[in-house]
C-alpha positions as CSV (number, residue, x, y, z in Angstrom):
1,M,-5.9,-10.4,-2.4
2,S,-5.8,-7.8,0.3
3,Y,-5.2,-10.2,3.2
4,G,-1.8,-9.4,4.7
5,L,-1.0,-7.1,1.9
6,I,1.2,-4.8,4.0
7,F,3.5,-7.8,4.6
8,W,3.8,-9.4,1.2
9,D,3.5,-6.5,-1.3
10,N,7.3,-5.9,-1.5
11,S,7.9,-9.5,-2.4
12,A,8.6,-10.8,-6.0
13,I,5.2,-12.4,-6.2
14,S,3.3,-9.1,-6.2
15,K,4.1,-8.5,-9.8
16,C,2.5,-11.8,-10.7
17,V,-0.6,-10.9,-8.6
18,F,-0.9,-7.6,-10.3
19,K,-0.8,-9.3,-13.7
20,L,-3.5,-11.7,-12.5
21,Q,-5.6,-8.8,-11.3
22,K,-5.3,-7.1,-14.7
23,R,-6.2,-10.4,-16.4
24,A,-9.3,-10.7,-14.3
25,I,-10.3,-7.1,-15.1
26,R,-10.0,-7.8,-18.8
27,I,-12.2,-11.0,-18.5
28,I,-14.8,-9.0,-16.6
29,M,-14.8,-6.2,-19.2
30,G,-14.5,-8.5,-22.2
31,A,-11.3,-6.8,-23.4
32,R,-8.4,-8.1,-25.4
33,N,-5.1,-9.1,-23.9
34,N,-3.3,-5.9,-25.1
35,D,-6.0,-3.4,-24.0
36,S,-5.0,-1.0,-21.2
37,C,-6.7,-1.7,-17.9
38,R,-6.4,1.9,-16.5
39,E,-9.9,2.9,-17.6
40,F,-11.4,-0.4,-16.6
41,F,-10.1,0.0,-13.0
42,K,-11.7,3.5,-12.9
43,R,-15.0,2.3,-14.4
44,L,-15.3,-0.6,-12.0
45,K,-14.0,1.5,-9.1
46,I,-11.4,-1.1,-8.2
47,L,-8.0,-0.1,-6.9
48,P,-4.9,-1.6,-8.5
49,L,-2.6,-3.6,-6.3
50,S,-0.1,-0.8,-5.7
51,A,-2.9,1.6,-4.7
52,Q,-4.4,-1.1,-2.4
53,Y,-1.0,-1.5,-0.7
54,I,-0.7,2.3,-0.1
55,C,-4.3,2.4,1.2
56,S,-3.7,-0.5,3.6
57,L,-0.5,1.1,4.9
58,L,-2.3,4.4,5.6
59,V,-5.2,2.6,7.4
60,F,-2.6,0.7,9.5
61,V,-0.8,3.9,10.5
62,V,-4.1,5.7,11.3
63,N,-5.4,2.7,13.4
64,N,-2.1,2.2,15.2
65,R,-1.0,5.8,15.7
66,N,0.2,5.0,19.2
67,L,3.0,2.8,17.7
68,F,4.7,5.8,15.9
69,L,6.5,8.8,17.3
70,D,6.8,12.1,15.6
71,N,9.9,14.3,15.4
72,A,8.3,16.8,17.8
73,E,8.2,14.2,20.6
74,L,12.0,13.5,20.2
75,Y,13.4,16.9,19.4
76,A,12.7,20.2,21.1
77,T,13.5,22.2,18.0
78,K,10.5,23.1,15.9
79,T,11.1,22.4,12.2
80,R,9.0,21.9,9.2
81,N,9.6,18.2,9.6
82,S,8.4,18.0,13.2
83,S,5.2,16.3,12.3
84,N,6.9,13.5,10.3
85,L,6.3,10.1,11.8
86,L,9.1,7.7,12.8
87,P,8.6,4.0,12.4
88,P,8.9,1.9,15.6
89,L,12.4,0.5,16.2
90,S,12.6,-3.2,16.2
91,H,15.2,-5.1,18.2
92,V,15.8,-8.5,16.7
93,T,17.8,-11.1,18.6
94,K,18.7,-14.7,17.9
């Protein structure tokens, strides 16, 4: 489920995958279909799909820090946002 998550999580299929994840959690825990899965995720120490997406994005940024610039590298003025990261620019051509 986590393979390539940073690329496909924004797609329409991610909602279906999250529903399948909850269904699997309910089967593991022997719960009914209308029971909340929030406590089951905590008890099993499993991250929901949205939290896995955020975690995988953070790991990508940490492991590829050299791809990102921060505002301090572009602008000489020191501001409270000078440590914010800028995503790399992509130049797409046909």
